[in-house]
N, C-alpha and C positions, 0 to 999 in steps of 0.2 A: 891749168886753164888760163886764158888771157884775162886781162882786167875787164874786158867787155863782158857784160852780163849775158850769159848763155841762155838761149831759149830752148825748152825741152817740152815735147808733146808726149803725154802718156795716154795711150789709146786702149780702152777696154770695153767690155760689154756693159758693165754697171759698177756701182760702188756699194754693192750689197751682196751677201750670200757666199760667193765662191772664193776659193783660196787665191787664185790669180788676181782677183779684184782686190783682195785684202793686201796682197803684195804691192799692187799699184798704188793703193791708198797710202800705205806705209812709206813707200819710196817718194811719193809726192812731198811728204813732210820732210824727209831727209834732204831731198834736192833743194827745196826752198830754203832750208836752213843753211845750205851751202852756197846760197846766192844765185841759184838758177831762177829764171822766170819760168814757172811751171804752169802748163795748161793740161787739164785732164779732160779728155774727150770720151764720152760714153754714148752708146747707141740704144740703151734701154733706160727708161726713166725710173731708176731704182737707186736711191741714195740712203745709206745708213752708216757707213764707215766714216770715221774722222779722216780728213784729208787737208792738204794745203794747196794753194794756187787757185787758178781760175777754172771753174767748171763750165765746160761746153757740153750741154745736154742735148744731143741729137735725138734722144728718145722722145723729146717733146714734138718732133716732126712725124713720129710714127702714128699711122692711123689704125683703125680696127682691122681693116682688110690686110694691111701689110703687103699690098700687091706689088707687082713689078715696078710700077711708076712711083710708088711711095719709096721703095728701096732705092730706085735711081735718084730720086730727089735727095735722099739723105747722103748718098754717095757723092752727088754733085756738091752738096753743102760741105761735106768733109773736104773735098778737093779744093773748093773755093777758100775755105778757112785756112788750110795748110799753105796754099799759094800766097795768101795775103799776109801771113804771119812769119813766113821764112824762118822756120825753126832750125836750130843747129843739130838737134837730134830728135828722132821719133823712136819711142819704144812701144811695141805692140804686144799687149798681154792677152789678146783674145784667143780662143780656140778657133781654128780656121779649117773648115771642112768644105766650103763652096769654092771649088777649084777656079772657075772662071773669075768669080769676084776677087779671089785672093791674088790671082795672077795680075789682074788690073791694078789692084792696090800696090802690090810689090814692085811691079815694073813701070807703072805709069803715074800713080798718084803720090806715092812716097818718093819724093825727089831730093831728099837730103839723107844724111847718115841715119840709117835705120837699123834697129835691133829688134829681132823677133825672139820671143820667149816661148819655151815649151814647158808645160807644167804637169805633164802626166806620163806615166808609163805607156799609155796608149798614144804613141807619138803620131799615129795617123789622124788624130784629132787636130793636129797642128801642121802636119806636112802630108802632101799626097803620098799614097802608097807607091806610086810610080816614081822611081828615083830620078829619072830624067826631068820630070816636071818639078820635083823638089829642088834639084840643082838649078833649074831655070829660074825658079822663084826666089831661092834663098842663098845661092852661092855668091851672089854679087853684093849682098848687103854688108853692112858694117860688122855685124856679128849675130850669131844665134846663141842664145843663152839657155843652157840646160841647167836644171836645179840639183842634179846629182852627177857624180862622175860616171856612174853606170848608165845614166840616161845619155850623157855625152858620147860614151862609147857605142851605145846602141845606134844613135843617130849617125855617127861617123861610119860605122860598119855597114849600115843599111844603105845610106844615101851618099857616102863619100864626100860629105861637106867638109870644107877646109877651114871654116871660120866659126867653129863651135867652142864655146867656153863654158865653164861651170861656175855658177854663183848660186849659193843656197838662198832659200827664202829667209827674210829677216823676221825677228819678233820685235814688236814695238812695245817695250816694257812700260813706258810711261802710261800708255792707255790702260794696260792691264792692271797696274798698281792702283790707278785712279778708280777704275770700275769695280775692283775688288771691294771697295769701301761700301758699296751699296748693300744694305742690310737685308739679305734674304732669310726669311724665317721658315725653316723646314724642321718638322718635329721628328725626324727619323734619320738614321744613317743611310748612306746610299753610295753607289758607284754611278758613273756618268758616261754616256757616249754622245758624241756631237757630230752632226753632219746632215746634209740633205739626203732624203731617201726617196726621191722621185724615180731613181733607177735602182738597179740591183747591186751596185758596186759596194755600198756600205754594209749590206747583209745584216741589217738590224733584226730581221725576223729570225735568223739563225742565232744571233746573239741572245735573243729572248729565250730560245730553246736551250741554249748552253747555260744561261743564267738559271733557268728553271731546274736544271739537273745539278746545280751547284749547292753548296751548303748555305749560300747567302740568304735565301728566303727564310731558312730555319733560324738563322742568326738575326733575323729582322733587318737585314741590309737590303734596301730597295735598289731598283734600277731606274734612273731617269734618262730619257732620250731627248736631247735638245736638237731640234731641226724640223724641217718641213717636208712635205710630200704627201702621198696618198697613204694615210694611216690604216686603211681597211685591212690590209694583209697583216700588219703588225698587231692590230687589235685581235684579229682572228687567232694568231699564234699565242697571244696572251691568254685568250679564252680557252684554247685547247689545252694549255698547260695549267689552267686554273690558278693563275697568279695575278688576277686583276688588282688585288690589294697592293701588289708590290711593284708594278711597272707603271711608269708615268710618262706619257708623251706630252711634253710641254710646248711643242711647236718651236718656230723660229724665235730666237731671242737676240735683240740687239746687244745685250750684255750677257753672254754665256759664262763669263768669268765668275759671276756671283754664284753660279751652280758649281763650277769646277773647283773653286777654292774650298767649298764646304764638302766636296766629295772625298771618299776614301781613296779612290784612284779612278783614272780614265781608262776606258777600253776602246781600242781601235781594231776592227775586225774586217777591214776592207778586202776585196778581191785584189785590188791594185791601188797604187797611190802615185803621187809625184814627189812631193816633199810636204807631208801634211802639217799645215800650220798649227793644227789643234794640239799636236804633241808638244811643240815648243810652248804653246799657250798654257797647257796643263802643267808642264814643268815650271813655268814662271809662277804659277799659282801654288807651287810646292806640292803638287799632286803627282804621285808616281803614275807610270803608264804601262799598261799591259797591251801588247800589240802583236799581231801576226807579223812575221818577218817577210812581209810581202814586197814586191817590186813596186816602186822604189821608195826610199826615204826613211822608214822607221829605223833601219839598222845604222843610219848615219847619226841618229839622235839618241837612241836608247842603248845603254850598256846594261846587259842582263845582270840582275841582282845588284846593280849600281844605282840607277835612277828609275828602274822599272824592270820589266821582264819581256824579252822577245820570245814569241811562241812559234814553233814550227809552222810554216805557212799553211793555212787552211786545215790545221789539225784541231777540230772543234773539241774533241775529248781532252786534248792537252790544254786548250784554252780554259775549259772548266776546271781542270786540275790546278792551273796557275791562279785562277781567281780564288779557289779554295785556299791555296798556299798563302796568298797575300793577306787574307783575312784571318788566317790561323797562326802564322808565324810572325809574332809581334816584333822580334828582333830584325828580321828581314824587312818588314814593312817600314820600321823606323829608319833603317839604313837608307832605303830607297827614297823616303820622304826627305831626309836630311840632305841628300845629294842632289835632289831635283833642281833646285834653283840655281846652284852653281853650274850645273851642266849646260845651261843655255847661254853661257857667256860668249862662246864663239859665234853665236847667231844673233847677237844684239844688232838692232838697226844701225847703230853707228859703225860697227865693224863690217857688216855686210855692205853698208853704204860705201865704205872706203873701197871695196872691191869694184863697185859700180863706177866710182870716180876713176879708179885705175883703168878700167875698160874704156871710159870716155876719153881718157888722155892717151890711149894706146897708139893712135895713128895721127 
């Protein structure tokens, strides 16, 4: 990079909740430490993650109706801000499903070197299903970043884009180590699952049923679910399995690490993923991970019987067996726990950040 201070705009929906928002927040810290002038532009007024740089909160312009004119006002405000500040780079972390709006942004409003990120196996949440439209919107940009090699291959095979690179999500270890210090007092052993459950992807209702069939309740090992959504379906499943005493829905937590560090292990049972940050965060807390081998992400972070166990995708009986194994085989459990922290080293913010710096220097 030249000696002139580079200006970078990171654009996302919010600074709270989602995995891509967490990645944006973490990278803002890295880029500012590297001497960038960082602006974070969000479109929803939700902030809970630590970040660095200047926050531009377009969510403050959103009204209750969120009608066409209000959306147009925020789009105009974004265009005006980008034009006035003349950024060297724009990185867009949002999911992008509104084709006309995204075409306007990609071709007319983003007028500098722009990088679009894709954070899910469901790539149509980020790119139109129509490949001609996808190429029109994204083949001209500086780069498209996929977060696993499998995702990169999927995008290239489906849409024939020529500018796709792979950069994994980073884990911000300093934050995790600091938040681990908060003293959470829980008077029982437990396993933990973390994620939003406003949709069916996390499948926590099925996890509750799988847990009910395991030996964990008999061993007085509880299940804590950290996250928000409509808990009615989950509570119904808990009641049907008569395990109200053992399952705890604690809602969204700004500090999930205080739960993870005290858990025996973390369970991930999603239908699909992108590169789930919670796996790295659990391993950073020295908690082994039991996860479905779903597309994409878990197999890039978990070595079976090394730092956790990968389970045949969507095999719920096997998931129950593996949970039983990890609480019954003390030698296996200790081995996974001892290896957990070391296994995150390739994904530390400093190392992943260097890959981003290399990308920004590429052209």
